[in-house]
N, C-alpha and C positions, 0 to 999 in steps of 0.2 A: 681716189676720193674715196672717204670713209663710208660706211653705210649710216643712213641717218636713223637716229634713235628717236626722232621726232614723231615717226609714224609707223602704221603697221607694215608697210610694204617692204618685202625682202630685197631691197635694191642695193647693189654693189656696182660701182664703176671702177673695174680693175685698171685702173691708171697708176702712175707712179704715186705711191703713198697709200695704196689702197689695203684694206683688211679683207679677209677671206670671207666669201659671201656666206649667209645664212640660208640654208635650203628651206623651201616651203614644204610642209608636212602633210598635205593633203593634195589630191588630184584635183586641178582646176575642173570647174563645171561650166560649160558655155551653153548647156541647154536653158531655154528661157522657161522659168517657172510660170504657173498661174499667178494672177495678180493676187489671190487671196492667199496662196503659198508665201508669195513675195512679201507681202504685209505681215504675215505671222512670224517669218524670220526676221525682218528688219525691226520688229517690235521688241526683241530680245537683245539688240545689239547695243554696245555702249557707245559705239561711234559708227557712223555710215559714211563711208568715203563716196560722194556723188560722183566726183571726177578726179581722176588722177592721171596726169600728162608728164611724160619724161621726154625731152628732146635732147640728143646729144651729137655734136658735130666734131668730126675729127679732121685734123690737118694731116698732111703727109709726114711734117716733120715731128708728129708726136703730140702737138699741141691740141687742146681741145677745149669746148665750152659746152655745159650742160645747163639746160632750163627745166625747171620743175615747177608744176602748178598743181595745186591741191584745193578741192572745196570739199569739206567734211562736216556734217550734221553732227553735233554732240547730243547723245541721247540721255545721259545718265552722269552721275557724279563721278564714276569710274572714267567716263569720256572726258570730262573735265581734267582729270589727273593725267590722261593720255595725251591731250592737245594743250594743256595748259602753259607748257614749256616746250618749244620745239628746240631741237639741237641739230647743228649742222657742222660736221668735222672737215678739216682741210690741213694740209701741210703748207705753214706760212712761207716756206723758202721757194716752193713752185707753184703755189695756188692761192686763190682768194675766192671768198663766198660773198656774194652781195645779196641782200634781202631787198627785192624790188618793190614788193607790195605785201602788206599783212594786215588784215582786219577781221572784226567779228560783225556779222550781221545778226542783230538781236531778233527775238521772236516777233517783235513789233514793227521790223523793218529799219530801225535805227541802226546806223553804221558807226561802229567805233574803229578808228584807225589806230594802228600800232605806231607811235612815234619813235624817234630815233633813240630815245632814252630806254626803249623797251628791247633794244638790241644790245647784247654784252659780247664782247670778243674777249674770250678768256682763254688762258693756257690749260691744258690738260694735265694735271699733276700725275706724276708716275711714281708711286710709292713715297710721296713727300719730297721728291726732288726738284730742283728749281727748273726754270724755264730754258736754262742752256742745255738740258739734257735732250730735249726733243723740240722740234719746231711745229708738232703737231698741236693745233688749236681747235676751238670750237665757238660758234657764234650761237648764243643763246637766244632765242625769241621768246620774251615774256608776253603771253596773249593777254591782252586786258579784259577784265571784267568778264571772263567767260563763265557760262552758266549752262545748265541743261537746256536744250532747245535751240541754242545758239548755232550758227554756221560759222566755221573757221575758214578763212580763205588766204591763201599766201601763194607768192611766186619768188623763186630765188634763181639765181645764177651763180654757177661755180666754174671758174676759169682755171685751167692749167697753162700759166704763161711760159713755163720752162720744163720741156718734158725730161723726165727721168731717164728714158731710153729714147733718145733722139732717132727719129725714123721709124719709131714703133709705138703701138696703142694696143691696149687689150680692154676688154669689157665683159661684164657678166650681169644677168637680171634675171629675177624671179618675178613673176606675176602673183599677185596676191591669191593665197589658197587657205586663208584662215578666217579673216574678218570679212564682211560685206563691203563690196566695192562694185557699183552700179557701172562705171564706165572707166576703163584703164586703157591709155593709149602709150606706146613706146615706139619713138622715132629715132632711128640711128641713120646718121648721113656721113657718108665716107666719100673722098675723092674717086672719080673715075678711074679706071685702071689701077686702083690700089689693090695690091695682092694681100687679101684677107682670107682667114680661115673661119668661116662663119657656120655655127651648128646651132640648131633649134630642135625642140622635141616635135614630133610629127603634128600633135594636135595644135600647135602654133606656128601655122604658115603665114609669113608676112606678104604684104603686096610691095612690089618693088617698082620704082621709077628711076629711070636714067636719063637726066637732062641736064644740060648746061654745065656739063663737067663734074656733076655729083650724082651719087647713087644714093636713093633714100629707101630705107626698109622700114615699113610701118605694120606694127601689130596692134590688134585690138582685143581686149578681153573684159569680162565681167565675172564676178563670182557671188554666190550667196551660199552660206554654209548650210548643210542639210539640217532638217530639222530633227531635234533631239529624238522624238519617237521614230523616225525614220533611220537614225544612227543605230537604235536597239533592234530594229527589224533587219537590217542589212547584216548579212553574214560576211565577215571580213574576207576579203578576196586572197587567195593563197598565191604567193608570187615567189618566183625563183630568186637566188641570189643576184642573179644577173639583171633580172627586172628591178630589184631594190636598188642596185647600184646605178642603173640608168635612171631611176627616179630620182636619186640624190643629186644628180647633175643639174646644173642650173638651166631654166627654160630657154635662156638665149645665151650664147656665148661666142665671142670672135677674139681673134688675136692677128696680129701681123707677123709674129714669130712663125717661120716655117718648120722648125724642128728644136729639139731640147739643146743641141748644141749651140745653137744661136744664143738660146737663153743664157747658156752657161759662158758663152763668149763675151755677153753684156755684162755679166756680173763680175767675171774674172778681174778686170782692171779696177773695178770698185774695191775688191779685196787686196789685190796686189798693192795699190797704192797707198794703202794705211799701214802695211807691214814694215814699219820702219824700225830698225834695230837702233835705239838710243843708248847712250852710255848707262843710263839708269835701268834700262831693260837688261843690258849684258850683265851688270852686277848682280841684278836679283835672280838672273838664270843661273849664275854661277854659285850664288848662295844657295839656291834651291837644289841644285844637282851635286853639290859639293860631296857628299858621301855615297854617290851612285857609281857603279863599277859597271853596268852594262846598259845598253840603250833602253831597253825594256825598263828599268828602273829609273832612267832619266824621264821617260814618258810618264810613268807612274808619279814620280815626284812633282813634276810640272803639272800634270793634270790635278793632283791633290791641292796644290797651292791654288790654282786658278779657281777650281770648283768650290773650295772651303774658304779662301781667303778674299775673294772677289764677291760682293753681295750680288745677287741675281735680281734684276728689275725685269718684271715680267711685261714686255712689250713685245707684240707680234711682230714678226719679220714683216718690214714694209709699213708699219706705222709710223707716219711721219717722215722717216727716212730709209732708205735701202743700204745707205753708206755706212760702215760701222765707225765708231770714234777711233782716234789714233790709240794703239796699246799703251803708250806711255801715259795718256792721259786717263784710262782705264785704270791703269795701275795706281795712279796718283789718287784718283777719286775713290778707289777700292770698290766701285759698283759698275755693271754694265748689263746690258740684255744679251740675247742669244748670240748675236752676230759680234758685238763688243767681246764677250768672253771667249768666243772662238778666235777672234783676231788676235788677242793678247796669248792665248794657248798657242796658237800656231805660230807667232812670232817668237816665243820664247824656244818653242821646239827647233825653229829653224836656227836660231843662235846656237843651240845644243847640237846643230849638225843633222837634225832630223826633218823629214818631209812631212808636212801636213797640209791637207786641203779641207775646204769648207763642203759641207753636205746639206743641200736645201731639201726640207721635207715638210710633211703637214702632219699635225698631231691628230687631226680628227676627220680629214675628208680624204677620199681617193683621188689621185692624181691621174688625169686623162692623158693617155701617151700621145693622142692625136690633137690636143688644144695646149700647144707649150705656152706658157705665159707666167710671169713671176708671181702673179697673185695666187698661183696655186700653193704658193708655200707660206707656212707661218712660224718656222722653226729653223734653226741651224744647228747641226753637229758637226763633229771633227773626226776625219779619217785620217790615221797616221799609218804610215809604212815603215816597218822595221824589217830589214832583210826581206824575208818571203812572207812575213806575217802582216796582217790588217788589223787594226786597233780601233773600233768604233767607240767614240766617247760623246758624252753630253755635259759639258762643263757647266750647264745651267742647273742641274740635279746635284745641288751643293753636298747632299748627304748620300750620294750613289756611291757603291764601291766601284773600284777601279773597273771600266768596260760593262758595268752593268746599265742597261738603259731602262727607262721608264715602260712600263708594260704597253703603253698605247702606241709605241714606236715599231716593234718589231714586224716585219713583213709590209711595212709601208713603202710606197715608191718614194724614192729619193735621187736628186740630182747631184752627182758628184763632180763638183767644178775643180779640175786638176788646173793647178797654176801654170803649168808648162806643157799641157797636152789637151786633147778633146775632152769634153765633158760627156758624162755617161750617167743615163736614167738607170736606176738599179733598184733593187730591194734591201732594205734594212735587214740585217741578219736576225734569224729568229733562234739560233741556237744559243744556249746560255754560255757565257764565258766561264763559267765555274759551276759546281754542284749547287742547285738551287733546293732548299729545304725548309721546312717548318716544323717545329715540335712543340707539343704542349703538353705539360704535366700539372695535373690538379690532384692535391692530397687535401681531402676535406672530412668534416664531420656533419651529419644532420642530427639536429636535436629533436626533442619531442615535439616542440612547438613548430617545426618546418623550417627552423633557421639554419642555414648551412654557413659554417665557417671553414676557412681554407686557405691554402698558399698554391700560388700559380707560378710555374716557370715557363717562360715562352721564349722560343729561340728562333730567329728568322734569318734566312740568307737569301737574297736574290732580289728581284724588282719590288718586292712587297715591303722590304725593310726599307726603301728610300722615303716613303711617306711617314713611316715610324720614327726614323731617325729625324726627319725634318721637323716633325710635330714635337719631339723632345727637346730639340735645338732650340725651337722658338720659344720655350719657356725656361724660367730658371727651376732648379730642382725642387724648390718649395711649391711649385705649380704642377710638378710631373703627374701628381694625383689625377688632373683633370683629364690629362691625356691617357693615363692607365684605365680611367672610368671609360672612355670610348673604346678602347680595346677590349675591356671586360664585357661590356655589352655586346660587342661584336662575337665574342667567343660563347654567348648564350649562357652566361654564369650570372647568379642572382646578386642582388644588392650593391653596396659600394665597395671601395678599396682603400687600404691604408698600406703604410710601410712599404712604399714604392722604391725599387731600386732599378736602375737601367744602366746599360752600357755608355760610355762616352759616345754621343751621337756623331762626332767627327772621327772617330776612331774606326775607319772602315776596313781594317786588315782582317778583322775577325767578325764572324756572324754578331747580330744584334741581340742582346739578351735582356729580357724584361722578367721581373719578379714582384711580386706583391702578395699583400694578404687581403682577404674579402670576408664579408659577412653580409648575409641576406636571406630573405624568405623566398623559398622554391615556389615557381608558378604551381598553382593547382587548378585543375579543370576537369569537365567532364569528358570521359573517354568515348570517342566516336558516337557522340549524341546518346550515349546510354547514360545510366545514373551512377556507373562506376566512377570513383574518384581516381585521377590520374596525376602524376607528378611529373614535372618535365625532367629530363635525364640531363644533368648539369655537365654536357661535354659539347663542345663545338661540332657542328655539322660540317662535314668535309664537302664543299661544293664542287661540282663537275662543270666544266664550260659547257653552255647550254648549245642546242642545236634544234632545229626544225627540219623537218623531212622534205627534201626538195625533189620534186617529181620531174624535174627538167631531165632531158636526155643527157646533157652534159654538166651536171651541178657543181657549183663552186666547192673547193674544199671546206671541210668543217674546222673552224679554228680552235685550237685547244690552248693557245697560249705558250708561254714557256714551259718545257719539261721541268717538272718538280716533283719532290716527295714531301707528302704532308702526313703528320701523325698526331694523334691525340690520346692521351693515357689519364684515366680517372682512377683514383683509389679513395672510395667514399665509405666511411664508418657510419652505418645506419643505427637507427634506435632498434631496440630489441623487438624482433618479428615485425619489422617493417614492411618487407616484401616477402613472397613465398618462393618467387623465381626470377632468375635474371632475364633480361630481353634475349631474343633469339639471335645467334650469330648470322653474319652475312658474308659470302665471298663470291665476287663477280671478277672474272679475268678475261681480259682481251689482250691482243697482241700490243696495242697502244697505250693500254691503260689496266691498273688493277686496283680493285677495292676489297679490303678485308675488315670485318669487325668482330671483336670477341668479348663475351660478357661471362663473368663468373661470379657466383655468390658463395663466399666461404664464411659460413655462419652468418654474421651481422656485417659482413666487409664486401662491398661490391667493387670490383674491378673491371673496368671498361677499356678496350683499345679499339682505335679505328685508324686505318692506314690507306692511303690514296697516292698512287703513283701515275702521273702522267709522264709517258716516255718519249712521245713525239710532238711537234708543234702543230700538226694538223693531219687529219686523215682524208681519205678520198670521200667526196661528197655522196657518192652512191651508197655509203655506209651508214647513212642517216638513221634509217630504221634500227639498224644495231646499236648505234650510240643513244638513241633515244631511250631504249631498253636499258642500257648501261646507267642512264641517268636516273630513270625510275627506281631501279635498285637501290642507289646511292642514297636517293631523297627519301624513299620509304623507310631506310634504316635510320636515317637522322632523325625521323619522327617517332621513333620508339619511345615510350614512356614507362615509369614506374608505377605498378598498382599496389598501393598499400593495403594491408590486410584490415579486415574489420576491428580486429583487437587493438591495432594501433590507434584507427580512428576514433574508438571510445576513449582511450588513454588520453590522447590529444585534446579532446574537448573538455575533460576534467582538469586537465593541467594548465589550462590557458587561463582560468580564474585565478590562478594562485602564483602564477610566475611573475614575481616582482622584476627580474632581470628582463624578462620578455617585455613587460610593460615599458621598462626605460629604453630598451632597444627599439621598441615600435615609436616611442615618443620622440627618439632623437632621429629615426627614419623620417617621422613627419616633419621635424625641424629642418632636416635636409631638403625636404621636398616643398619647404616654405608653407606648410598647412599648420600653422601656429596654432589655431584652436584646437585641433586634435592634438598637438605636441603638449599645450598647457594642460588639457584634460587628462592626458597618460602620466605626465610628470606629477601632476597634483596627486594622482592615485599613489605613485611611488611614494611621496614623502609622507602620504598618510600611513603606509606600510611600514616605512623605514624614515623617521623624522630626521634622522642624522645622515641620510644619503650623501656619499661623498661628491656626487656630481649634479644631483637633480636641481637644488637651489641655484646654482650658477645658470644651468640651461633655462630655467623657468625665467631667471633674470634675462636670459638673452632673447626669449620668447618675446617678453613685453618690450625689449629694446627694440626689436623688430617690428613691433606695432607702433613705435614712436610713444610709448607710455613709459617715459623716463622715471617719472616719480615712483610708480609701482615696481620698477625694475630694481630701484636702489636698495629696498630694504631685503629683497630677495638674494641679491649679492652679497649684502652685508652679512646675511644669516650664514650664507656659505663660508665666508670668511671666519666667522664665529666658530664653526665646526671645524675648520681647518685653516689657521692663520697663514700657512704657507701654499695655499692652494695656487697652482700654478697658471691659473687663468682668470680668477675672479676679480683681482684689482685692476687688470686691464680693462674688463667689461664695466666695472664701476666707474672708472675713469671716463670711459666714453659716454656713460649715462650723465655724469656730471657736466662733461662739456658740451653735450647737446642741450643742457639747461644753462649754459653759460655760467656754470660755477667754476671757472677755471682754476682758482687756487686749489679748490678741493681734487679736480680733476689731476692737477699737476701732482699733488701729493700721492694720489692712487698709482699713477704710474711710476713714479720714482720708487714706491713700495714694490710694485712688480718687478721692476730691474734689480731690485735688492734680491729678490727671490729667484728670478731668472735673469741674469746678467745678459744673455745673448738673445733674449726674447725678440722675434721679429717684428712685432708690434708695438711694443712700449716705448721704444726709442723713437719710432716715428710719430706715435700718438702725442708723446710728449713734446715733441719738436712741433706739431701742428699747434697744440695748445699754446706753446710760447708764440708761436706766430700770430694766433689770434689776439694774443695781449700784446703784439707789437715788440716783443722781446727777441728781435731778429739776431742780435749778437749771441744770446744764450742758445737760441733754437738752431742755429747753423750746426754746431758741434754734434747735436742730438740727431740732427736729420743725417748728417755725414756718417755717424756710427749706424744708423739704420740702414743707410745704403751700403755700408760694408757687409752687413748682414744679409740684406736683400739687394744685390746689385742690379738686378733687372726690373725692379720696382718703378715703373715710368711716372706714376702719381707722385711718388718720393721725389725723383729726380726734378720734376717740375717745381716741386714745393722748394727745393733747393736753389733753383733758378730765380724763384720769385724772392726767396731771402737774400740772395745775392745782390739783386736788383736794390733792394730795401737798404742794403749796406753800402749802396754806391758804386757796386763792382757791375757795371751794366754790361760791358762787353762779355765778362766771364759768365754772367747770367744767361746772356743772348745764346752763348755758345751751348751751353747747358740745354737751353730750349730747343735748339737746332737739333741736338741729338734725339730729343724726346720726339720730335715731330717726323724725324727720319725713320724712327723705330715704329712710331704708330700715328700716321697722320689720320685725323678724323676729328668730327664737330667738338668733342670734349677738350681735347688738347689745342685745338686752333682757338677755341673761345678763350681759354684760361690764358694761352699765351699772348693773344690779342689784347686782353684785358690789362695784363700787366706792363706790355709795351705803351699802350695808350696811358695808363697811369702815370708813367714817367716821361712821356712825350718822346719816345725812342722809336724811331723809325716808323713813324705814324702810318705810311702808305702800306708798309707791310702788316702793320696792326689791323689796317682795314681790310686788306685781303683775307688775312686768317678770320676776322670776325664775320666778313661776308660768306665765306666758305662755310663757316659752323652754322649761322642762320640757314643757308640754303641746303645744308646736310640734313639739318634737323626738321626744315620744312619738307623736304622730300620723305623722311621717315614718318612724319605725321599723316602725310597723304597716304601712305602705303600700309600704315599699322593697323592691324585688326582692332575692333573695338569689344572683343570678347576674350575671356581668359583673367585668370586671377592676377596675373602679374604682367599685364600687357603694356599698358603706356601711361600712367599717371605721372611716372618720373621723367618722361620723355616731355609731357605738357609743361611739367614745371621747368624743364631745361630751356624750353622754349622761351619762356620769360626772361631767364637769365641771358640767352644769346642776343635777344633784342635789346637789353639793356647794354651789353657789351658794345654792339654795333653803334648804339646812340652815344655810349660813351666816348667812342673813338672820334665820332663826328663832332662831338663837343670839344674834345681836345683839338679838333682841326678847325673850330670856328665855325663850323657848318651848324649853326643852332637850329634851323628850320628841319633838317633831316635828323638832328639829334633828338629834338622834341618828339617828333613821329615815332621812333623806335623806342625810347626811354618810356614814353607815356604808355605805350602797347605793352611794354614788359610790365610796368608797374600796375597797370589794370588787371593783367592776368595773374600776376603773383603776388601782388603786394608785400615785396620784400624792403626791409629798412634801407639797405643800400641803394637799391633801384630808387626809391623814393626820394632820397637826398640828391642823387644825380639829377632828377626831375626839378627839385627845387633850386638846384645851382644854376640849371638852364634858365629858370624862371628870372633869378637875379641877374644873369648875364644880359638878358632881355629887357631889364629894367623894370621888371614887375614884382616889386618887393612883397605885395600883399598875397599874391599867389604863391609866392616862395614860403613865407611864413606859413601859409595854411598847408603847404605841402611839407615843410619840415616837421610841422606838427604830427601829420599823419605818418610820417616816416618813423617818428619816435614811438607811435602807437602801434607800428607793424612788426612783423618778425625780425629779430636781431636788429635793432636800431644800431647804426654804426656809433662808435665811440667819438665823442666831441661834437656831436649833432647837438646835444641838449644845450652845450655851451654856445654854439653858434646861434641857435634860436633864442637864448638868453639875450645874446648880444644885440638882437633885432627887437625884442619886444620887451625886455626886462625879466629877470629871475622870477618875479612873483606872478607872471602870466603863464609861464611854461605849462604847469600842471593843469591849468583850466583848458588851455587849448588842446593839450594831449588827450585829456579825457573826453573833449567834444570830438576830436578826430578819431578815437576809436569806435564811436557810433557810426561816423561817416564811412568808415571802412566796410562795415556791414552793410551799410545802406547801399554803397556802390556795388555790391553782390547780390542785392535783393531785387527781385523782380514781381511787381504785382500782377496777379492773375485773376481774370474776371471768373468768379465762382460759377459753375455749371450745375451744382445741385447743393442742397442744404445738408451738409455732412461735416463732422468733427474729425479731424485726424491728421495723421503725418503719413508721408510716403516718400522714398527716396527714388529718384531717376537719373539714368544716365542719358546724358545730353551730348549730340555731336553737333557742334557749331561750325559753319562752313562759310568761307567769303564769298562763294560763288552760288549758294543754294540755301533754301530754308533749312531751319533746324531739324534735326531727329530726336526723337525722345523715346526711351526705353524704360518702364516701369521695373523697378528691381525689387522693393519690399515695402512693407509698411500696410496701411489700411487699405483694403482690398478694394473699397468702393472708389478710391482715388485713381486707381488704374486707368478709368475713363479719360484722365486728364493727357494721356498720351498724345492724342491727336490735337487736343488744344494747345499744348506745349509747343507743338511745331509751328505754331503761328505767332508765338510770343516773340517779343524783341528783347533779346538778351544784350547785356553789356559785351561788346565784342568788337575791339578795335583791332584793325591790321595797319602795320606801318607802310605798307605798298599795295600794289594791285596783283602781286603774285597769289595763285591760289593757296589756300592753306586750309586746314582742317583741325579743329582743337575739340578735345574730349573733356567734358566736365561733369561732375557728379553734383547733383542738388537735392536739397531736402524741401518738399511742398507741405506746408501746413495749412489747413483750412479751419476757420471757425465760424460756425453757422450763427452764433450770437453777433460777431462783428459783421458778417456777410462779406468776408474778406479770405482771399487766399495768397500766401506769399511763397515764393520760392527763393531760397538762399543758396547761391553757388557756393560749393566747398573749394577752399583754396587747393590748387594742384598738389601742393607739397603734402598736405594732409590727406589726401586720396590715396589709400593703400591697396585699393582693388577696385576693379570695375564689376565685381560680382555682388549679388545681394548682400546686405550686412548680416552677420550670423545672428543667432539669438544671443541673449546675454551670457549664456552659458558657454557659449562658443567664443567669447570676448569679440575682438574687432580683427578681421583679416587684413594682413599687410605683408608686403614684400619687404626683405632686408636690404638695406644698402650695403654696397658690395664692401665698403670700409667700416661699416658702422659697428659690427659685431666684434671687432677685435679678434677673437677666436670663436 
């Protein structure tokens, strides 16, 4: 049984199909607090679990039933998010989940029962794969009308009707140790005489009854989190490693397996039964090993094929199934989880005459030698025997060099399941299979204004290169800058990166090499709390594996990780008389590790070197104080800074005011950080100094485009073109501005001009294709989109547009195949929504379209419930997307002739976003319902809205006559504003305007926050919380919508009105800047061209 994500309790029933348990992080407290203490703690909780009961009954043959009862009081909006959707997972082949009862008890005593339509039985998608991949499913219980102050009550039963391990069962449970639980009962019932290994922590002693052939174990517990003030007063208890390991174990665990050999004997036939050598597998093995001369070369060749050629699907061992898929099926599908990839690898090795066996291990938890059970594992490795040598391989690490394992695996306990012999519990080796090293070379120059430019060369060999290779492999070379930026920040270097070059991520024969250029301001701070100005040394700090001093008589060994050599070298050209002396050198040597740093100042050139060598994977725990001393020395050296001279600081203050290039660089840095007001201010200063600057006008245009001020952007971009008619960026950005104003012929002309200047521009072909699609020129659009895909083959949005174009050209199957590839690469709400819409548009596989659209809506709903309501670029686009996703789901229902549900979703999307296409869908629903007058009114509103669809004006004219259209549309434009206007009762006589951030919830009152404007209107914050806003939701599921509104009050009229801004026009949730700062806004990811 999988752990339930519906609630706080860390419960895991480790039966067939179980996932590893999540351990409680705090000690349970059974001491009864005073009523005053109890009330104070409960008042701070989002949810209070008044009662939680779990009762599980096991049969001798391994079958079991578990009943779960929960009664929880929801105290806040966060509690609504926790309890609004309850999820129960199960493996459909062996198990079933029944929701016996679910209801909400309202504050006034009213009871709202959850009907059968509140329970959804859905497949759990794995990396966009179909239901055939796993039988793991979830039942989603959508709790109706939940609000703070309500009580949620439910009862479920989970049944395992077909045991995975006949004659065996295993179980693990953790009592709540994080949130308030007033009463918790765990009951385990087993047949009398059944041989079980039961262990529980000393503080959890059960009562035991043996009657009528059954033994019942019962535990009772309760928990209240400590008061925040008490937490601060408490001194953390110092615990030995052994105590920490004991604490990490489950509170209660049992198993019927007597030893690990029994576990291996159970798994062995599951593995052997799948290792079938088909003709297809024999041919592939022969092809892969064709040029191999030795057995080791064969192992390496087959491992390389399986690791890189078979996509890894991350599904924990035991999730849904313990049995691997047949290797021929894995080869055919080209994807699989850990046990699938092992099985393919082992079968191909067996065909090649080599022995390989599975190794079951855990990536995150300790395996208890005294509690043997399959649930202890979440991963499968491969052990290969060649002559007298052993090769430990992880085929899931697609970019790992041969024999190199992830850093989390060494020294972990592992069960080696020999296929023709006894199984053995051992440890994963910690000795590296080759020389592990990391080298960093930085060559840079520091300018007078504090900007450092330079080049980086970074080489990595060992476990750390796995994630580096994987990150670069996951992106096309055009996106490698994003990965290099992450590496750059981790190396403690300033600014952003350019000109990125990297090794082939899949060529693991040599060390991984990364090089790039960078530029940015060095961090400046006060040194050690004094008034002295200090500059961070731009060289990565070499970290040492951390350890605490364990005072136990027999402390656990100190883990140092893989033995490795790390080195960093910096050559930095400094401004004249920047510093007077270099940092002090450090040398610390131990028999197990060595750290050396050197710093030299030659004139105005600083040369720095740091070297760290870890020689062994672990040291005796009794050497803790010695190692802590080593850590301190290394950490102190990494914190050394450069102290600028007074002469340099004076020169810098004078130079900053005159440095045009510095202004431009700072402006572009502000642009990259999406701080557009600052970028505009700085770039305007640049063009004042140099009116014909070769880049500033283009980037000013980009700033205004990012703000959605397309009309302002156009003349700025045209000015750049006038300065340089062959500018390599401006036509592209100009085309985008025209396109957003629906001036498609002008946009098309701009893009064609850009292609003339830069024929292989990675954006121009794509944007030209998009513009043609907007004009429904699909036959012309397709070649441009395909050219763009040749330039950027990993661009998923481009592939999606190609699929759409194919559908419009009648090539439905080919278009659908394109969509499938996109969804396999990047499953998620945006792509689900877009694919679902196109499928519905053409009536193609409507059930699948419905599933995609529902998944998009659910994903976006979850995002809105969890997204913060602060930050410049937090969530306006997400709110706007919600309106589109509701429209898509309603459009699918319309195509399926389910007009009642269609109207609910489309009208919700229309009222939220007021988009022309969505409005047209609503009008068409009214027509199909026979309400022509409502349809006419809705079509008029759609024509007055954002981007009215082509052909809608004629449709309306056919209904009312051409002469009536303009009058209806003009009236509808006023109605659109009225739909977003709320009359507010004046609280005082005051004139003015103010902006407010509003959080509207389907389950609670609104929240309001004053952002900017007339200070006297701040008092309306509380009043707005009680106002009734236009907020329609299409279903009973909880949702939260963030809106921005402008309140205008007139003392002469005695009225106040609040007008909600449309989500697509909201570029920030921060206060609107002053006029000189323009209007703050995020850039759309595809909107800026370059």
